[in-house]
mmCIF file as Biopython writes it, N, C-alpha, C and O atoms, coordinates in Angstrom:
data_model
#
loop_
_atom_site.group_PDB
_atom_site.id
_atom_site.type_symbol
_atom_site.label_atom_id
_atom_site.label_alt_id
_atom_site.label_comp_id
_atom_site.label_asym_id
_atom_site.label_entity_id
_atom_site.label_seq_id
_atom_site.pdbx_PDB_ins_code
_atom_site.Cartn_x
_atom_site.Cartn_y
_atom_site.Cartn_z
_atom_site.occupancy
_atom_site.B_iso_or_equiv
_atom_site.auth_seq_id
_atom_site.auth_asym_id
_atom_site.pdbx_PDB_model_num
ATOM 1   N N  . MET A ? 1  ? 6.910   0.431   23.283  1.0 0.0 1  A 1 
ATOM 2   C CA . MET A ? 1  ? 6.051   1.309   22.328  1.0 0.0 1  A 1 
ATOM 3   C C  . MET A ? 1  ? 6.969   1.742   21.164  1.0 0.0 1  A 1 
ATOM 4   O O  . MET A ? 1  ? 6.569   1.831   20.003  1.0 0.0 1  A 1 
ATOM 5   N N  . GLU A ? 2  ? 8.194   1.996   21.550  1.0 0.0 2  A 1 
ATOM 6   C CA . GLU A ? 2  ? 9.143   2.405   20.281  1.0 0.0 2  A 1 
ATOM 7   C C  . GLU A ? 2  ? 9.340   1.421   19.216  1.0 0.0 2  A 1 
ATOM 8   O O  . GLU A ? 2  ? 9.712   1.728   18.083  1.0 0.0 2  A 1 
ATOM 9   N N  . ASN A ? 3  ? 9.037   0.024   19.675  1.0 0.0 3  A 1 
ATOM 10  C CA . ASN A ? 3  ? 9.109   -1.078  18.662  1.0 0.0 3  A 1 
ATOM 11  C C  . ASN A ? 3  ? 8.035   -1.006  17.638  1.0 0.0 3  A 1 
ATOM 12  O O  . ASN A ? 3  ? 8.178   -1.303  16.452  1.0 0.0 3  A 1 
ATOM 13  N N  . GLY A ? 4  ? 6.677   -0.482  18.345  1.0 0.0 4  A 1 
ATOM 14  C CA . GLY A ? 4  ? 5.582   -0.522  17.538  1.0 0.0 4  A 1 
ATOM 15  C C  . GLY A ? 4  ? 5.758   0.632   16.483  1.0 0.0 4  A 1 
ATOM 16  O O  . GLY A ? 4  ? 5.456   0.522   15.294  1.0 0.0 4  A 1 
ATOM 17  N N  . ILE A ? 5  ? 6.297   1.775   17.087  1.0 0.0 5  A 1 
ATOM 18  C CA . ILE A ? 5  ? 6.503   3.015   16.083  1.0 0.0 5  A 1 
ATOM 19  C C  . ILE A ? 5  ? 7.445   2.452   14.944  1.0 0.0 5  A 1 
ATOM 20  O O  . ILE A ? 5  ? 7.117   2.652   13.775  1.0 0.0 5  A 1 
ATOM 21  N N  . ALA A ? 6  ? 8.472   1.833   15.206  1.0 0.0 6  A 1 
ATOM 22  C CA . ALA A ? 6  ? 9.509   1.557   14.376  1.0 0.0 6  A 1 
ATOM 23  C C  . ALA A ? 6  ? 8.790   0.501   13.181  1.0 0.0 6  A 1 
ATOM 24  O O  . ALA A ? 6  ? 9.051   0.583   11.981  1.0 0.0 6  A 1 
ATOM 25  N N  . ARG A ? 7  ? 7.962   -0.365  13.709  1.0 0.0 7  A 1 
ATOM 26  C CA . ARG A ? 7  ? 7.360   -1.309  12.822  1.0 0.0 7  A 1 
ATOM 27  C C  . ARG A ? 7  ? 6.470   -0.596  11.936  1.0 0.0 7  A 1 
ATOM 28  O O  . ARG A ? 7  ? 6.631   -0.782  10.730  1.0 0.0 7  A 1 
ATOM 29  N N  . PHE A ? 8  ? 5.453   0.279   12.368  1.0 0.0 8  A 1 
ATOM 30  C CA . PHE A ? 8  ? 4.685   1.154   11.601  1.0 0.0 8  A 1 
ATOM 31  C C  . PHE A ? 8  ? 5.387   2.018   10.511  1.0 0.0 8  A 1 
ATOM 32  O O  . PHE A ? 8  ? 4.964   2.098   9.358   1.0 0.0 8  A 1 
ATOM 33  N N  . GLN A ? 9  ? 6.522   2.672   10.986  1.0 0.0 9  A 1 
ATOM 34  C CA . GLN A ? 9  ? 7.376   3.372   10.074  1.0 0.0 9  A 1 
ATOM 35  C C  . GLN A ? 9  ? 7.829   2.263   8.872   1.0 0.0 9  A 1 
ATOM 36  O O  . GLN A ? 9  ? 7.765   2.548   7.676   1.0 0.0 9  A 1 
ATOM 37  N N  . LEU A ? 10 ? 8.207   1.202   9.287   1.0 0.0 10 A 1 
ATOM 38  C CA . LEU A ? 10 ? 8.781   0.220   8.170   1.0 0.0 10 A 1 
ATOM 39  C C  . LEU A ? 10 ? 7.590   -0.029  7.347   1.0 0.0 10 A 1 
ATOM 40  O O  . LEU A ? 10 ? 7.715   -0.029  6.123   1.0 0.0 10 A 1 
ATOM 41  N N  . LEU A ? 11 ? 6.363   -0.259  7.934   1.0 0.0 11 A 1 
ATOM 42  C CA . LEU A ? 11 ? 5.191   -0.469  7.167   1.0 0.0 11 A 1 
ATOM 43  C C  . LEU A ? 11 ? 4.975   0.511   6.043   1.0 0.0 11 A 1 
ATOM 44  O O  . LEU A ? 11 ? 4.898   0.225   4.849   1.0 0.0 11 A 1 
ATOM 45  N N  . MET A ? 12 ? 4.881   1.799   6.629   1.0 0.0 12 A 1 
ATOM 46  C CA . MET A ? 12 ? 4.647   2.874   5.631   1.0 0.0 12 A 1 
ATOM 47  C C  . MET A ? 12 ? 5.787   3.089   4.612   1.0 0.0 12 A 1 
ATOM 48  O O  . MET A ? 12 ? 5.559   3.631   3.530   1.0 0.0 12 A 1 
ATOM 49  N N  . GLU A ? 13 ? 6.967   2.678   4.952   1.0 0.0 13 A 1 
ATOM 50  C CA . GLU A ? 13 ? 7.999   2.833   3.928   1.0 0.0 13 A 1 
ATOM 51  C C  . GLU A ? 13 ? 7.868   1.546   2.846   1.0 0.0 13 A 1 
ATOM 52  O O  . GLU A ? 13 ? 8.298   1.700   1.703   1.0 0.0 13 A 1 
ATOM 53  N N  . LEU A ? 14 ? 7.393   0.558   3.163   1.0 0.0 14 A 1 
ATOM 54  C CA . LEU A ? 14 ? 7.148   -0.502  2.205   1.0 0.0 14 A 1 
ATOM 55  C C  . LEU A ? 14 ? 5.953   -0.302  1.337   1.0 0.0 14 A 1 
ATOM 56  O O  . LEU A ? 14 ? 5.914   -0.699  0.172   1.0 0.0 14 A 1 
ATOM 57  N N  . ARG A ? 15 ? 4.858   0.402   2.010   1.0 0.0 15 A 1 
ATOM 58  C CA . ARG A ? 15 ? 3.715   0.987   1.099   1.0 0.0 15 A 1 
ATOM 59  C C  . ARG A ? 15 ? 4.193   1.969   0.174   1.0 0.0 15 A 1 
ATOM 60  O O  . ARG A ? 15 ? 3.823   1.921   -0.999  1.0 0.0 15 A 1 
ATOM 61  N N  . ARG A ? 16 ? 4.978   2.856   0.579   1.0 0.0 16 A 1 
ATOM 62  C CA . ARG A ? 16 ? 5.620   3.764   -0.328  1.0 0.0 16 A 1 
ATOM 63  C C  . ARG A ? 16 ? 6.431   3.053   -1.582  1.0 0.0 16 A 1 
ATOM 64  O O  . ARG A ? 16 ? 6.297   3.370   -2.764  1.0 0.0 16 A 1 
ATOM 65  N N  . LEU A ? 17 ? 7.170   2.179   -1.143  1.0 0.0 17 A 1 
ATOM 66  C CA . LEU A ? 17 ? 8.131   1.452   -2.145  1.0 0.0 17 A 1 
ATOM 67  C C  . LEU A ? 17 ? 7.230   0.711   -3.013  1.0 0.0 17 A 1 
ATOM 68  O O  . LEU A ? 17 ? 7.478   0.668   -4.218  1.0 0.0 17 A 1 
ATOM 69  N N  . GLY A ? 18 ? 6.079   0.046   -2.469  1.0 0.0 18 A 1 
ATOM 70  C CA . GLY A ? 18 ? 5.188   -0.622  -3.381  1.0 0.0 18 A 1 
ATOM 71  C C  . GLY A ? 18 ? 4.487   0.332   -4.435  1.0 0.0 18 A 1 
ATOM 72  O O  . GLY A ? 18 ? 4.351   0.034   -5.622  1.0 0.0 18 A 1 
ATOM 73  N N  . GLU A ? 19 ? 4.052   1.538   -3.847  1.0 0.0 19 A 1 
ATOM 74  C CA . GLU A ? 19 ? 3.473   2.410   -4.822  1.0 0.0 19 A 1 
ATOM 75  C C  . GLU A ? 19 ? 4.441   2.901   -5.808  1.0 0.0 19 A 1 
ATOM 76  O O  . GLU A ? 19 ? 4.107   2.933   -6.992  1.0 0.0 19 A 1 
ATOM 77  N N  . ARG A ? 20 ? 5.558   3.272   -5.455  1.0 0.0 20 A 1 
ATOM 78  C CA . ARG A ? 20 ? 6.699   3.681   -6.471  1.0 0.0 20 A 1 
ATOM 79  C C  . ARG A ? 20 ? 6.902   2.487   -7.514  1.0 0.0 20 A 1 
ATOM 80  O O  . ARG A ? 20 ? 6.917   2.716   -8.723  1.0 0.0 20 A 1 
ATOM 81  N N  . ALA A ? 21 ? 7.030   1.429   -7.080  1.0 0.0 21 A 1 
ATOM 82  C CA . ALA A ? 21 ? 6.968   0.144   -8.008  1.0 0.0 21 A 1 
ATOM 83  C C  . ALA A ? 21 ? 5.966   0.116   -9.102  1.0 0.0 21 A 1 
ATOM 84  O O  . ALA A ? 21 ? 6.182   0.024   -10.310 1.0 0.0 21 A 1 
ATOM 85  N N  . PHE A ? 22 ? 4.742   0.220   -8.426  1.0 0.0 22 A 1 
ATOM 86  C CA . PHE A ? 22 ? 3.671   0.245   -9.290  1.0 0.0 22 A 1 
ATOM 87  C C  . PHE A ? 22 ? 3.568   1.298   -10.381 1.0 0.0 22 A 1 
ATOM 88  O O  . PHE A ? 22 ? 3.189   1.051   -11.526 1.0 0.0 22 A 1 
ATOM 89  N N  . LEU A ? 23 ? 3.953   2.551   -9.910  1.0 0.0 23 A 1 
ATOM 90  C CA . LEU A ? 23 ? 3.949   3.623   -10.852 1.0 0.0 23 A 1 
ATOM 91  C C  . LEU A ? 23 ? 4.986   3.634   -11.764 1.0 0.0 23 A 1 
ATOM 92  O O  . LEU A ? 23 ? 4.876   4.262   -12.817 1.0 0.0 23 A 1 
ATOM 93  N N  . HIS A ? 24 ? 6.076   2.951   -11.453 1.0 0.0 24 A 1 
ATOM 94  C CA . HIS A ? 24 ? 7.124   2.972   -12.280 1.0 0.0 24 A 1 
ATOM 95  C C  . HIS A ? 24 ? 6.818   1.912   -13.538 1.0 0.0 24 A 1 
ATOM 96  O O  . HIS A ? 24 ? 7.197   2.185   -14.677 1.0 0.0 24 A 1 
ATOM 97  N N  . LYS A ? 25 ? 6.138   0.749   -13.245 1.0 0.0 25 A 1 
ATOM 98  C CA . LYS A ? 25 ? 5.672   -0.195  -13.934 1.0 0.0 25 A 1 
ATOM 99  C C  . LYS A ? 25 ? 4.620   0.262   -15.023 1.0 0.0 25 A 1 
ATOM 100 O O  . LYS A ? 25 ? 4.673   -0.032  -16.217 1.0 0.0 25 A 1 
ATOM 101 N N  . LEU A ? 26 ? 3.564   1.108   -14.343 1.0 0.0 26 A 1 
ATOM 102 C CA . LEU A ? 26 ? 2.505   1.764   -15.133 1.0 0.0 26 A 1 
ATOM 103 C C  . LEU A ? 26 ? 3.104   2.529   -16.232 1.0 0.0 26 A 1 
ATOM 104 O O  . LEU A ? 26 ? 2.864   2.275   -17.412 1.0 0.0 26 A 1 
ATOM 105 N N  . ARG A ? 27 ? 3.972   3.572   -15.797 1.0 0.0 27 A 1 
ATOM 106 C CA . ARG A ? 27 ? 4.574   4.362   -16.622 1.0 0.0 27 A 1 
ATOM 107 C C  . ARG A ? 27 ? 5.419   3.777   -17.766 1.0 0.0 27 A 1 
ATOM 108 O O  . ARG A ? 27 ? 5.493   4.353   -18.852 1.0 0.0 27 A 1 
ATOM 109 N N  . GLN A ? 28 ? 5.972   2.773   -17.538 1.0 0.0 28 A 1 
ATOM 110 C CA . GLN A ? 28 ? 6.636   1.846   -18.612 1.0 0.0 28 A 1 
ATOM 111 C C  . GLN A ? 28 ? 5.627   1.423   -19.620 1.0 0.0 28 A 1 
ATOM 112 O O  . GLN A ? 28 ? 5.806   1.600   -20.825 1.0 0.0 28 A 1 
ATOM 113 N N  . LYS A ? 29 ? 4.517   0.837   -19.095 1.0 0.0 29 A 1 
ATOM 114 C CA . LYS A ? 29 ? 3.586   0.269   -19.909 1.0 0.0 29 A 1 
ATOM 115 C C  . LYS A ? 29 ? 2.855   1.196   -20.681 1.0 0.0 29 A 1 
ATOM 116 O O  . LYS A ? 29 ? 2.539   0.947   -21.844 1.0 0.0 29 A 1 
ATOM 117 N N  . HIS A ? 30 ? 2.552   2.305   -20.080 1.0 0.0 30 A 1 
ATOM 118 C CA . HIS A ? 30 ? 1.640   3.273   -20.619 1.0 0.0 30 A 1 
ATOM 119 C C  . HIS A ? 30 ? 2.168   4.543   -20.507 1.0 0.0 30 A 1 
ATOM 120 O O  . HIS A ? 30 ? 1.676   5.293   -19.665 1.0 0.0 30 A 1 
ATOM 121 N N  . PRO A ? 31 ? 3.213   4.979   -21.302 1.0 0.0 31 A 1 
ATOM 122 C CA . PRO A ? 31 ? 3.792   6.390   -21.249 1.0 0.0 31 A 1 
ATOM 123 C C  . PRO A ? 31 ? 2.899   7.551   -21.626 1.0 0.0 31 A 1 
ATOM 124 O O  . PRO A ? 31 ? 3.212   8.713   -21.370 1.0 0.0 31 A 1 
ATOM 125 N N  . ASP A ? 32 ? 1.782   7.211   -22.238 1.0 0.0 32 A 1 
ATOM 126 C CA . ASP A ? 32 ? 0.869   8.180   -22.669 1.0 0.0 32 A 1 
ATOM 127 C C  . ASP A ? 32 ? -0.254  8.774   -21.690 1.0 0.0 32 A 1 
ATOM 128 O O  . ASP A ? 32 ? -0.950  9.756   -21.948 1.0 0.0 32 A 1 
ATOM 129 N N  . LEU A ? 33 ? -0.303  8.022   -20.548 1.0 0.0 33 A 1 
ATOM 130 C CA . LEU A ? 33 ? -1.193  8.325   -19.548 1.0 0.0 33 A 1 
ATOM 131 C C  . LEU A ? 33 ? -0.953  9.746   -18.878 1.0 0.0 33 A 1 
ATOM 132 O O  . LEU A ? 33 ? 0.154   10.200  -18.588 1.0 0.0 33 A 1 
ATOM 133 N N  . THR A ? 34 ? -2.161  10.359  -18.686 1.0 0.0 34 A 1 
ATOM 134 C CA . THR A ? 34 ? -1.934  11.852  -18.322 1.0 0.0 34 A 1 
ATOM 135 C C  . THR A ? 34 ? -1.836  11.598  -16.744 1.0 0.0 34 A 1 
ATOM 136 O O  . THR A ? 34 ? -2.140  10.518  -16.239 1.0 0.0 34 A 1 
ATOM 137 N N  . PRO A ? 35 ? -1.419  12.612  -16.080 1.0 0.0 35 A 1 
ATOM 138 C CA . PRO A ? 35 ? -1.387  12.463  -14.428 1.0 0.0 35 A 1 
ATOM 139 C C  . PRO A ? 35 ? -2.689  12.157  -13.811 1.0 0.0 35 A 1 
ATOM 140 O O  . PRO A ? 35 ? -2.682  11.539  -12.747 1.0 0.0 35 A 1 
ATOM 141 N N  . GLN A ? 36 ? -3.905  12.544  -14.393 1.0 0.0 36 A 1 
ATOM 142 C CA . GLN A ? 36 ? -5.341  12.243  -13.710 1.0 0.0 36 A 1 
ATOM 143 C C  . GLN A ? 36 ? -5.415  10.727  -14.211 1.0 0.0 36 A 1 
ATOM 144 O O  . GLN A ? 36 ? -6.034  9.983   -13.451 1.0 0.0 36 A 1 
ATOM 145 N N  . GLN A ? 37 ? -4.986  10.260  -15.144 1.0 0.0 37 A 1 
ATOM 146 C CA . GLN A ? 37 ? -5.144  8.786   -15.571 1.0 0.0 37 A 1 
ATOM 147 C C  . GLN A ? 37 ? -4.238  8.036   -14.527 1.0 0.0 37 A 1 
ATOM 148 O O  . GLN A ? 37 ? -4.731  7.003   -14.074 1.0 0.0 37 A 1 
ATOM 149 N N  . ILE A ? 38 ? -3.290  8.309   -14.183 1.0 0.0 38 A 1 
ATOM 150 C CA . ILE A ? 38 ? -2.237  7.714   -13.469 1.0 0.0 38 A 1 
ATOM 151 C C  . ILE A ? 38 ? -2.847  7.740   -12.021 1.0 0.0 38 A 1 
ATOM 152 O O  . ILE A ? 38 ? -2.767  6.711   -11.350 1.0 0.0 38 A 1 
ATOM 153 N N  . ASN A ? 39 ? -3.393  8.752   -11.551 1.0 0.0 39 A 1 
ATOM 154 C CA . ASN A ? 39 ? -3.845  8.795   -10.098 1.0 0.0 39 A 1 
ATOM 155 C C  . ASN A ? 39 ? -5.117  7.701   -10.096 1.0 0.0 39 A 1 
ATOM 156 O O  . ASN A ? 39 ? -5.293  6.966   -9.124  1.0 0.0 39 A 1 
ATOM 157 N N  . GLU A ? 40 ? -5.897  7.665   -11.154 1.0 0.0 40 A 1 
ATOM 158 C CA . GLU A ? 40 ? -6.989  6.892   -11.183 1.0 0.0 40 A 1 
ATOM 159 C C  . GLU A ? 40 ? -6.515  5.397   -11.179 1.0 0.0 40 A 1 
ATOM 160 O O  . GLU A ? 40 ? -7.143  4.591   -10.493 1.0 0.0 40 A 1 
ATOM 161 N N  . GLU A ? 41 ? -5.485  5.014   -11.881 1.0 0.0 41 A 1 
ATOM 162 C CA . GLU A ? 41 ? -4.869  3.906   -12.056 1.0 0.0 41 A 1 
ATOM 163 C C  . GLU A ? 41 ? -4.344  3.276   -10.647 1.0 0.0 41 A 1 
ATOM 164 O O  . GLU A ? 41 ? -4.492  2.111   -10.277 1.0 0.0 41 A 1 
ATOM 165 N N  . LEU A ? 42 ? -3.687  4.345   -9.947  1.0 0.0 42 A 1 
ATOM 166 C CA . LEU A ? 42 ? -3.133  4.059   -8.566  1.0 0.0 42 A 1 
ATOM 167 C C  . LEU A ? 42 ? -4.319  3.869   -7.646  1.0 0.0 42 A 1 
ATOM 168 O O  . LEU A ? 42 ? -4.251  2.886   -6.908  1.0 0.0 42 A 1 
ATOM 169 N N  . SER A ? 43 ? -5.438  4.666   -7.554  1.0 0.0 43 A 1 
ATOM 170 C CA . SER A ? 43 ? -6.480  4.357   -6.804  1.0 0.0 43 A 1 
ATOM 171 C C  . SER A ? 43 ? -7.074  3.130   -7.041  1.0 0.0 43 A 1 
ATOM 172 O O  . SER A ? 43 ? -7.358  2.499   -6.023  1.0 0.0 43 A 1 
ATOM 173 N N  . LYS A ? 44 ? -7.338  2.623   -8.096  1.0 0.0 44 A 1 
ATOM 174 C CA . LYS A ? 44 ? -7.823  1.308   -8.557  1.0 0.0 44 A 1 
ATOM 175 C C  . LYS A ? 44 ? -6.941  0.189   -8.066  1.0 0.0 44 A 1 
ATOM 176 O O  . LYS A ? 44 ? -7.398  -0.849  -7.589  1.0 0.0 44 A 1 
ATOM 177 N N  . TRP A ? 45 ? -5.742  0.429   -8.195  1.0 0.0 45 A 1 
ATOM 178 C CA . TRP A ? 45 ? -4.680  -0.665  -7.732  1.0 0.0 45 A 1 
ATOM 179 C C  . TRP A ? 45 ? -4.908  -0.828  -6.082  1.0 0.0 45 A 1 
ATOM 180 O O  . TRP A ? 45 ? -4.897  -1.915  -5.504  1.0 0.0 45 A 1 
ATOM 181 N N  . TYR A ? 46 ? -5.093  0.333   -5.508  1.0 0.0 46 A 1 
ATOM 182 C CA . TYR A ? 46 ? -5.294  0.180   -3.896  1.0 0.0 46 A 1 
ATOM 183 C C  . TYR A ? 46 ? -6.491  -0.449  -3.520  1.0 0.0 46 A 1 
ATOM 184 O O  . TYR A ? 46 ? -6.539  -1.018  -2.429  1.0 0.0 46 A 1 
ATOM 185 N N  . ARG A ? 47 ? -7.542  -0.428  -4.326  1.0 0.0 47 A 1 
ATOM 186 C CA . ARG A ? 47 ? -8.741  -1.150  -4.226  1.0 0.0 47 A 1 
ATOM 187 C C  . ARG A ? 47 ? -8.837  -2.591  -4.642  1.0 0.0 47 A 1 
ATOM 188 O O  . ARG A ? 47 ? -9.629  -3.358  -4.093  1.0 0.0 47 A 1 
ATOM 189 N N  . VAL A ? 48 ? -8.031  -2.961  -5.613  1.0 0.0 48 A 1 
ATOM 190 C CA . VAL A ? 48 ? -8.315  -4.262  -6.195  1.0 0.0 48 A 1 
ATOM 191 C C  . VAL A ? 48 ? -7.171  -5.099  -6.148  1.0 0.0 48 A 1 
ATOM 192 O O  . VAL A ? 48 ? -7.302  -6.201  -6.681  1.0 0.0 48 A 1 
ATOM 193 N N  . ARG A ? 49 ? -5.886  -4.777  -5.538  1.0 0.0 49 A 1 
ATOM 194 C CA . ARG A ? 49 ? -4.678  -5.579  -5.591  1.0 0.0 49 A 1 
ATOM 195 C C  . ARG A ? 49 ? -5.170  -6.789  -4.481  1.0 0.0 49 A 1 
ATOM 196 O O  . ARG A ? 49 ? -6.061  -6.716  -3.634  1.0 0.0 49 A 1 
ATOM 197 N N  . PRO A ? 50 ? -4.321  -7.848  -4.783  1.0 0.0 50 A 1 
ATOM 198 C CA . PRO A ? 50 ? -4.743  -9.138  -3.951  1.0 0.0 50 A 1 
ATOM 199 C C  . PRO A ? 50 ? -4.761  -8.730  -2.515  1.0 0.0 50 A 1 
ATOM 200 O O  . PRO A ? 50 ? -3.806  -8.140  -2.009  1.0 0.0 50 A 1 
ATOM 201 N N  . GLY A ? 51 ? -6.007  -9.089  -1.757  1.0 0.0 51 A 1 
ATOM 202 C CA . GLY A ? 51 ? -5.999  -8.955  -0.397  1.0 0.0 51 A 1 
ATOM 203 C C  . GLY A ? 51 ? -6.662  -7.370  -0.104  1.0 0.0 51 A 1 
ATOM 204 O O  . GLY A ? 51 ? -6.791  -7.051  1.078   1.0 0.0 51 A 1 
ATOM 205 N N  . ALA A ? 52 ? -6.996  -6.578  -0.963  1.0 0.0 52 A 1 
ATOM 206 C CA . ALA A ? 52 ? -7.287  -5.150  -0.598  1.0 0.0 52 A 1 
ATOM 207 C C  . ALA A ? 52 ? -8.838  -5.274  -0.258  1.0 0.0 52 A 1 
ATOM 208 O O  . ALA A ? 52 ? -9.393  -4.297  0.246   1.0 0.0 52 A 1 
ATOM 209 N N  . GLU A ? 53 ? -9.578  -6.471  -0.521  1.0 0.0 53 A 1 
ATOM 210 C CA . GLU A ? 53 ? -10.920 -6.470  -0.006  1.0 0.0 53 A 1 
ATOM 211 C C  . GLU A ? 53 ? -10.976 -6.552  1.522   1.0 0.0 53 A 1 
ATOM 212 O O  . GLU A ? 53 ? -12.003 -6.298  2.153   1.0 0.0 53 A 1 
ATOM 213 N N  . PHE A ? 54 ? -9.814  -6.920  2.087   1.0 0.0 54 A 1 
ATOM 214 C CA . PHE A ? 54 ? -9.958  -6.947  3.476   1.0 0.0 54 A 1 
ATOM 215 C C  . PHE A ? 54 ? -9.012  -5.842  4.126   1.0 0.0 54 A 1 
ATOM 216 O O  . PHE A ? 54 ? -8.696  -5.871  5.316   1.0 0.0 54 A 1 
ATOM 217 N N  . GLY A ? 55 ? -8.632  -4.955  3.308   1.0 0.0 55 A 1 
ATOM 218 C CA . GLY A ? 55 ? -7.816  -3.805  3.702   1.0 0.0 55 A 1 
ATOM 219 C C  . GLY A ? 55 ? -6.388  -4.243  4.191   1.0 0.0 55 A 1 
ATOM 220 O O  . GLY A ? 55 ? -5.877  -3.684  5.161   1.0 0.0 55 A 1 
ATOM 221 N N  . ASP A ? 56 ? -5.857  -5.082  3.623   1.0 0.0 56 A 1 
ATOM 222 C CA . ASP A ? 56 ? -4.624  -5.774  3.900   1.0 0.0 56 A 1 
ATOM 223 C C  . ASP A ? 56 ? -4.096  -6.297  2.747   1.0 0.0 56 A 1 
ATOM 224 O O  . ASP A ? 56 ? -4.824  -6.385  1.759   1.0 0.0 56 A 1 
ATOM 225 N N  . GLY A ? 57 ? -2.822  -6.702  2.700   1.0 0.0 57 A 1 
ATOM 226 C CA . GLY A ? 57 ? -2.127  -7.411  1.555   1.0 0.0 57 A 1 
ATOM 227 C C  . GLY A ? 57 ? -2.461  -8.956  1.616   1.0 0.0 57 A 1 
ATOM 228 O O  . GLY A ? 57 ? -3.328  -9.471  2.322   1.0 0.0 57 A 1 
ATOM 229 N N  . VAL A ? 58 ? -1.645  -9.566  0.780   1.0 0.0 58 A 1 
ATOM 230 C CA . VAL A ? 58 ? -1.745  -11.037 0.736   1.0 0.0 58 A 1 
ATOM 231 C C  . VAL A ? 58 ? -1.302  -11.636 2.011   1.0 0.0 58 A 1 
ATOM 232 O O  . VAL A ? 58 ? -0.272  -11.323 2.607   1.0 0.0 58 A 1 
ATOM 233 N N  . GLY A ? 59 ? -2.291  -12.655 2.433   1.0 0.0 59 A 1 
ATOM 234 C CA . GLY A ? 59 ? -1.850  -13.457 3.746   1.0 0.0 59 A 1 
ATOM 235 C C  . GLY A ? 59 ? -3.165  -13.326 4.708   1.0 0.0 59 A 1 
ATOM 236 O O  . GLY A ? 59 ? -4.295  -13.091 4.278   1.0 0.0 59 A 1 
ATOM 237 N N  . ARG A ? 60 ? -2.902  -13.475 5.780   1.0 0.0 60 A 1 
ATOM 238 C CA . ARG A ? 60 ? -3.959  -13.573 6.817   1.0 0.0 60 A 1 
ATOM 239 C C  . ARG A ? 60 ? -4.431  -12.324 6.985   1.0 0.0 60 A 1 
ATOM 240 O O  . ARG A ? 60 ? -3.648  -11.415 6.707   1.0 0.0 60 A 1 
ATOM 241 N N  . VAL A ? 61 ? -5.691  -11.995 7.432   1.0 0.0 61 A 1 
ATOM 242 C CA . VAL A ? 61 ? -6.313  -10.759 7.906   1.0 0.0 61 A 1 
ATOM 243 C C  . VAL A ? 61 ? -5.711  -10.378 9.169   1.0 0.0 61 A 1 
ATOM 244 O O  . VAL A ? 61 ? -5.803  -11.209 10.073  1.0 0.0 61 A 1 
ATOM 245 N N  . GLY A ? 62 ? -5.106  -9.276  9.416   1.0 0.0 62 A 1 
ATOM 246 C CA . GLY A ? 62 ? -4.611  -8.739  10.686  1.0 0.0 62 A 1 
ATOM 247 C C  . GLY A ? 62 ? -5.506  -8.248  11.526  1.0 0.0 62 A 1 
ATOM 248 O O  . GLY A ? 62 ? -6.565  -7.808  11.079  1.0 0.0 62 A 1 
ATOM 249 N N  . ASP A ? 63 ? -5.246  -8.239  12.824  1.0 0.0 63 A 1 
ATOM 250 C CA . ASP A ? 63 ? -6.179  -7.800  13.850  1.0 0.0 63 A 1 
ATOM 251 C C  . ASP A ? 63 ? -5.723  -6.462  14.266  1.0 0.0 63 A 1 
ATOM 252 O O  . ASP A ? 63 ? -4.619  -6.334  14.794  1.0 0.0 63 A 1 
ATOM 253 N N  . MET A ? 64 ? -6.576  -5.360  14.042  1.0 0.0 64 A 1 
ATOM 254 C CA . MET A ? 64 ? -6.157  -4.080  14.308  1.0 0.0 64 A 1 
ATOM 255 C C  . MET A ? 64 ? -5.957  -3.622  15.625  1.0 0.0 64 A 1 
ATOM 256 O O  . MET A ? 64 ? -5.332  -2.599  15.909  1.0 0.0 64 A 1 
ATOM 257 N N  . ALA A ? 65 ? -6.584  -4.519  16.565  1.0 0.0 65 A 1 
ATOM 258 C CA . ALA A ? 65 ? -6.475  -4.274  17.952  1.0 0.0 65 A 1 
ATOM 259 C C  . ALA A ? 65 ? -4.994  -4.338  18.447  1.0 0.0 65 A 1 
ATOM 260 O O  . ALA A ? 65 ? -4.689  -3.801  19.512  1.0 0.0 65 A 1 
ATOM 261 N N  . ARG A ? 66 ? -4.171  -4.922  17.762  1.0 0.0 66 A 1 
ATOM 262 C CA . ARG A ? 66 ? -2.587  -5.021  18.129  1.0 0.0 66 A 1 
ATOM 263 C C  . ARG A ? 66 ? -2.142  -3.662  18.111  1.0 0.0 66 A 1 
ATOM 264 O O  . ARG A ? 66 ? -1.242  -3.357  18.894  1.0 0.0 66 A 1 
ATOM 265 N N  . PHE A ? 67 ? -2.676  -2.691  17.259  1.0 0.0 67 A 1 
ATOM 266 C CA . PHE A ? 67 ? -1.967  -1.323  17.295  1.0 0.0 67 A 1 
ATOM 267 C C  . PHE A ? 67 ? -2.653  -0.407  18.486  1.0 0.0 67 A 1 
ATOM 268 O O  . PHE A ? 67 ? -2.235  0.740   18.645  1.0 0.0 67 A 1 
ATOM 269 N N  . THR A ? 68 ? -3.631  -0.886  19.257  1.0 0.0 68 A 1 
ATOM 270 C CA . THR A ? 68 ? -4.234  -0.101  20.082  1.0 0.0 68 A 1 
ATOM 271 C C  . THR A ? 68 ? -3.868  -0.590  21.624  1.0 0.0 68 A 1 
ATOM 272 O O  . THR A ? 68 ? -4.187  0.142   22.562  1.0 0.0 68 A 1 
ATOM 273 N N  . GLN A ? 69 ? -3.300  -1.644  21.821  1.0 0.0 69 A 1 
ATOM 274 C CA . GLN A ? 69 ? -2.975  -2.377  23.097  1.0 0.0 69 A 1 
ATOM 275 C C  . GLN A ? 69 ? -1.949  -1.469  23.538  1.0 0.0 69 A 1 
ATOM 276 O O  . GLN A ? 69 ? -1.102  -1.084  22.732  1.0 0.0 69 A 1 
ATOM 277 N N  . SER A ? 70 ? -1.937  -1.054  24.843  1.0 0.0 70 A 1 
ATOM 278 C CA . SER A ? 70 ? -0.692  -0.314  25.437  1.0 0.0 70 A 1 
ATOM 279 C C  . SER A ? 70 ? 0.279   -1.452  26.071  1.0 0.0 70 A 1 
ATOM 280 O O  . SER A ? 70 ? -0.099  -2.537  26.512  1.0 0.0 70 A 1 
ATOM 281 N N  . ASN A ? 71 ? 1.288   -1.085  26.033  1.0 0.0 71 A 1 
ATOM 282 C CA . ASN A ? 71 ? 2.409   -2.121  26.588  1.0 0.0 71 A 1 
ATOM 283 C C  . ASN A ? 71 ? 2.646   -1.770  27.933  1.0 0.0 71 A 1 
ATOM 284 O O  . ASN A ? 71 ? 3.463   -2.404  28.601  1.0 0.0 71 A 1 
#
């Protein structure tokens, strides 16, 4: 079980890193955006980035059951 927790924590850290990278790039390209506009762009990015239509990133669609199986 600890391995699953560690993997999930890594996944969340990678998500935060991706978000920070997106925000950094957005602020460099559009320094005049308001905080509300930045939040709107971030929400849009989460919906339309490659693979977002499946609720996952680029690659194969994951099976969520793997997170509910007990070891």
